[in-house]
N, C-alpha and C positions, 0 to 999 in steps of 0.2 A: 503495499500501499502506500511506504514515505517513496518505493520509489515510480510512482503515478505519479502524489502527489509532489517529487521535480523534476520534473518531464512538466508535468501540468504549468511549475510555476515556471516555467522556460517559458513557457512558449509563449502563456502569459510577458512574462519580460519582453521578447519581440514584439508583442503588439504591443505595449508601451513606453516601445524606444522609437518606432515611427516616426510618436511628434516631440518635442525641444518642449510645450510646450505645454503646462497640462492642463485635464480635461479628459475622459472616459470616450466621449464623442467624438475628437482629437485622434488621438485615436485609434479609433477604428471604422474611420471612413476608409476614403481614399483608396484606389485601382493598383497596387503594385500586384504583379503577379508572381514576382520572387516568394514573397511571401508568404498568398496563401500552397503554393510548390510543399517550400518550407514546411510550412501548417500540416495539411496534409501527407504529408512526406513521414513527421514526427510523431502522430498517431495514426501511421500505420504499421510502422512500425515499436510502437510499442504495442498497442494492439498482435500486433505476434510475435511480439517480445512478453505480454505473456501470457497469450488462450494456443498456441501452437507446439505442444505437449513436448517438442523434442526439441525444441527452437528455449523454452524453456526453462527443462531441464537443463539447459549445457550453462543457464545463467540462475539455479536451480530457486529458479521460483513459483511458487505455488496460486494455486487460477483463485481469481478476487470474484465474493461476491458481489451482486450490482450492491450493497449499500456500500460497499467500501472500496466500489468505485465513482461513486457518488459526496464519499463519503474527499475523496481522495482529489475527487475533481476538482471537489469544492473550496477546499483545505489552502492550494494550488494559484483555481479562480481570485481566495480575498489577496491569495498576493501580489495583484491588484490595483488593489488599493495599496497597498504602503507602494508600493512604484508608485502612484501616480502622486501621494501623500508627498514625498519626496522629492518629487519635478513640484507641488507645488510650493514645498517649501523652498525652490532652491530661488525661487523665481517669483517673490518674496525676498528677499537674501537678508535668511536665514538663517543660521550654520550649522 
C-alpha cells in the first residue's frame, strides 16, 4: 500500500509542478501530451507490478484489496494539498 501511495504522490507532484503559480486549476488545465503519456504509463506500470502475479512476485508485492487501493490513492492525492500550499507560501514570500 505504501508503494501505491508513493507512486500516486509522485504523479500528483508532476501535476502540481506544471504551473509555478499556486492553484489547483492551474495545475490541472493545459494540454501537454507528454504529461498524459507519463501519467498513463505510470498508472499502467503500477497496475502491472501489483496485479500481475509473476511481476508482483519479483517485487515481493501482495495483492491489495480495493479499500487499500482507495486509501493509498487518497493519501497520494492528499499530497497535492501539501505541494500547492508550498507553492502558495513561496508566492507570498513566506519562508
